[in-house]
Rosetta silent file (secondary structure, phi, psi, omega in degrees, C-alpha in Angstrom):
SEQUENCE: MIAHKTGGLRDTVIEWAKDKGSGVVFDTHTTNDFLKAVERALKIFNRKPEYKRLRELCFENVIDVEDVSRAWDNEYHQLNQKLFLDQSLIEFYSKEY
SCORE:     score description
SCORE:     0.000 S_00000001
   1 L     0.000  135.228  173.583  151.476   52.559   25.099 S_00000001
   2 E  -110.763  128.067 -177.566  152.269   49.588   27.293 S_00000001
   3 E  -141.871  147.331  172.116  155.738   48.141   26.801 S_00000001
   4 E   -83.246  143.236 -177.846  158.066   45.661   28.420 S_00000001
   5 L   -75.253   81.767 -178.531  161.423   47.144   29.375 S_00000001
   6 L  -147.991  156.745  175.255  163.440   45.394   26.697 S_00000001
   7 L    48.612 -139.966 -179.360  165.466   46.172   23.617 S_00000001
   8 L   -69.644  -21.099 -179.008  164.857   49.523   21.980 S_00000001
   9 H   -65.008  -33.314 -179.547  161.603   50.033   23.860 S_00000001
  10 H   -64.279  -22.588  178.691  163.412   50.705   27.135 S_00000001
  11 H   -87.385  -21.765 -173.151  165.007   53.714   25.412 S_00000001
  12 H  -110.730  -25.391  179.628  161.823   55.091   23.888 S_00000001
  13 L  -104.630  115.370 -178.952  158.974   54.329   26.309 S_00000001
  14 L  -109.408  133.998 -179.150  159.300   56.225   29.590 S_00000001
  15 E   -56.121  130.198 -179.358  156.926   55.553   32.488 S_00000001
  16 L   -71.741  127.156  176.948  154.242   58.259   32.678 S_00000001
  17 E  -159.902  126.907  174.835  154.399   60.338   35.858 S_00000001
  18 L    49.524   55.049  174.425  153.387   63.913   36.628 S_00000001
  19 L    68.383   22.869  177.028  152.921   65.116   33.049 S_00000001
  20 E  -138.817  147.388  177.524  156.123   63.467   31.784 S_00000001
  21 L   120.264 -176.553 -176.822  156.783   60.219   29.970 S_00000001
  22 L  -139.997    9.864  179.084  155.474   58.325   26.995 S_00000001
  23 E   165.265 -157.977 -179.456  153.619   55.285   28.290 S_00000001
  24 E  -123.169  132.245 -174.899  153.455   52.517   30.839 S_00000001
  25 E  -121.332  141.576  171.246  156.349   50.113   31.356 S_00000001
  26 E  -124.854  147.248 -169.891  156.583   46.762   33.121 S_00000001
  27 L   -93.605  -40.145 -173.603  159.850   45.094   34.111 S_00000001
  28 L  -110.993  154.016  179.243  159.256   41.378   34.549 S_00000001
  29 L   -84.170   65.351  175.951  157.557   38.785   32.380 S_00000001
  30 L  -125.415  151.657  178.593  154.835   37.973   34.882 S_00000001
  31 H   -59.793  -42.695 -177.668  151.095   38.123   34.532 S_00000001
  32 H   -61.997  -45.353 -179.325  150.844   40.237   37.679 S_00000001
  33 H   -64.246  -41.171  178.292  153.364   42.842   36.483 S_00000001
  34 H   -64.531  -44.589 -179.398  151.625   43.070   33.101 S_00000001
  35 H   -63.670  -36.248  175.816  148.161   43.422   34.690 S_00000001
  36 H   -64.101  -38.350  177.830  149.425   46.216   36.949 S_00000001
  37 H   -65.013  -40.976  177.921  150.721   48.014   33.847 S_00000001
  38 H   -63.407  -41.347  178.106  147.318   47.616   32.178 S_00000001
  39 H   -61.667  -43.666  178.201  145.613   49.027   35.293 S_00000001
  40 H   -62.528  -41.674  179.756  147.937   52.063   35.262 S_00000001
  41 H   -64.198  -40.879  179.240  147.256   52.592   31.564 S_00000001
  42 H   -65.839  -36.172  176.832  143.483   52.407   32.099 S_00000001
  43 H   -62.731  -43.098  178.204  143.695   54.994   34.892 S_00000001
  44 H   -64.320  -45.640 -178.941  145.522   57.355   32.549 S_00000001
  45 H   -59.809  -37.512 -178.295  143.055   56.667   29.739 S_00000001
  46 H   -76.429  -15.582  173.755  140.086   57.445   32.000 S_00000001
  47 L   -98.022   89.665 -169.161  141.566   60.832   32.966 S_00000001
  48 H   -55.222  -44.352  179.020  140.971   62.474   29.587 S_00000001
  49 H   -63.241  -38.511  179.443  143.110   65.636   30.034 S_00000001
  50 H   -67.435  -42.685  178.619  146.028   63.532   31.265 S_00000001
  51 H   -62.843  -40.189  178.171  145.582   61.036   28.431 S_00000001
  52 H   -61.818  -42.578  179.712  145.475   63.885   25.900 S_00000001
  53 H   -65.593  -41.035  177.567  148.756   65.274   27.278 S_00000001
  54 H   -58.767  -45.488  179.064  150.387   61.843   27.130 S_00000001
  55 H   -63.086  -40.547  178.479  149.404   61.521   23.468 S_00000001
  56 H   -60.531  -45.905 -179.896  150.750   65.005   22.698 S_00000001
  57 H   -64.331  -36.673  177.766  154.104   64.151   24.258 S_00000001
  58 H   -62.646  -44.121  179.438  154.268   60.886   22.328 S_00000001
  59 H   -65.864  -32.567  179.028  153.736   62.688   19.031 S_00000001
  60 H   -70.567  -25.593 -174.166  156.417   65.243   19.950 S_00000001
  61 L  -107.281   25.860  179.132  158.954   62.488   20.641 S_00000001
  62 L   -66.560  136.496  178.792  158.524   60.388   17.519 S_00000001
  63 L   -95.787  131.623 -179.666  161.795   58.913   16.301 S_00000001
  64 L   -68.798  128.601 -178.426  162.477   59.171   12.582 S_00000001
  65 H   -60.531  -34.677  179.396  162.682   55.713   11.010 S_00000001
  66 H   -62.630  -40.380  178.184  165.530   56.867    8.790 S_00000001
  67 H   -64.766  -41.830 -179.923  167.631   57.734   11.864 S_00000001
  68 H   -65.348  -45.237 -178.941  166.906   54.361   13.453 S_00000001
  69 H   -65.228  -36.360  177.337  167.746   52.427   10.305 S_00000001
  70 H   -64.454  -40.927  178.892  170.994   54.366    9.889 S_00000001
  71 H   -64.524  -42.745  178.313  171.969   53.539   13.486 S_00000001
  72 H   -66.113  -38.523  177.878  171.205   49.825   12.969 S_00000001
  73 H   -62.233  -43.156  177.798  173.152   49.832    9.705 S_00000001
  74 H   -61.386  -45.369  179.533  176.103   51.378   11.498 S_00000001
  75 H   -61.185  -43.697  178.566  175.859   48.775   14.284 S_00000001
  76 H   -57.963  -45.097 -179.285  175.711   45.933   11.741 S_00000001
  77 H   -65.635  -39.033  178.521  178.869   47.195   10.041 S_00000001
  78 H   -64.319  -43.289  179.515  180.716   47.510   13.361 S_00000001
  79 H   -62.261  -31.996  179.947  179.778   43.952   14.354 S_00000001
  80 L   -96.386   11.114  178.365  181.121   42.701   11.030 S_00000001
  81 L    52.921   46.232  177.495  184.209   44.903   11.285 S_00000001
  82 L  -117.771  156.912  178.217  183.291   46.823    8.158 S_00000001
  83 L   -81.723  128.402  177.932  183.403   50.528    7.458 S_00000001
  84 L   -89.849  123.425  177.670  179.991   52.187    7.528 S_00000001
  85 L  -115.799  115.585  179.343  179.502   54.735    4.755 S_00000001
  86 L   -75.572  116.030 -175.928  176.425   56.897    5.055 S_00000001
  87 H   -57.696  -37.395 -179.387  175.041   57.222    1.518 S_00000001
  88 H   -66.428  -33.431  176.843  173.620   60.698    2.173 S_00000001
  89 H   -71.043  -37.862  177.458  177.069   61.945    3.231 S_00000001
  90 H   -61.435  -44.684  178.962  178.649   60.445    0.137 S_00000001
  91 H   -64.414  -40.786 -179.859  176.105   62.222   -2.051 S_00000001
  92 H   -61.583  -50.176 -176.800  176.605   65.486   -0.162 S_00000001
  93 H   -72.862  -28.727  179.252  180.387   65.517   -0.485 S_00000001
  94 H   -70.616  -23.138  177.228  180.387   64.321   -4.095 S_00000001
  95 H   -73.166  -29.448 -177.798  178.370   67.419   -5.051 S_00000001
  96 H   -76.898  -21.212 -174.228  181.060   69.710   -3.641 S_00000001
  97 L  -110.171    0.000    0.000  183.883   68.225   -5.718 S_00000001
């Protein structure tokens, strides 16, 4: 994966180095920086064992969409100064009473 270091991607895509990371990241919106990222990605892709390991690590670090949506919902409620109520917690506690 090639990603610009922005938004949520900066938290999820880590530059690949020495058998760790999840992709290739570039910092600035320049053609040169992007092309360097593509070159790094192609080098990884051409080293098949390394590319296979990168893919394995990516699959191990998948973020559950439900967790992400819950976090965004919580953030939305905070910005609007509203109380966030997690529906799954409401259902859980209502079963006990």
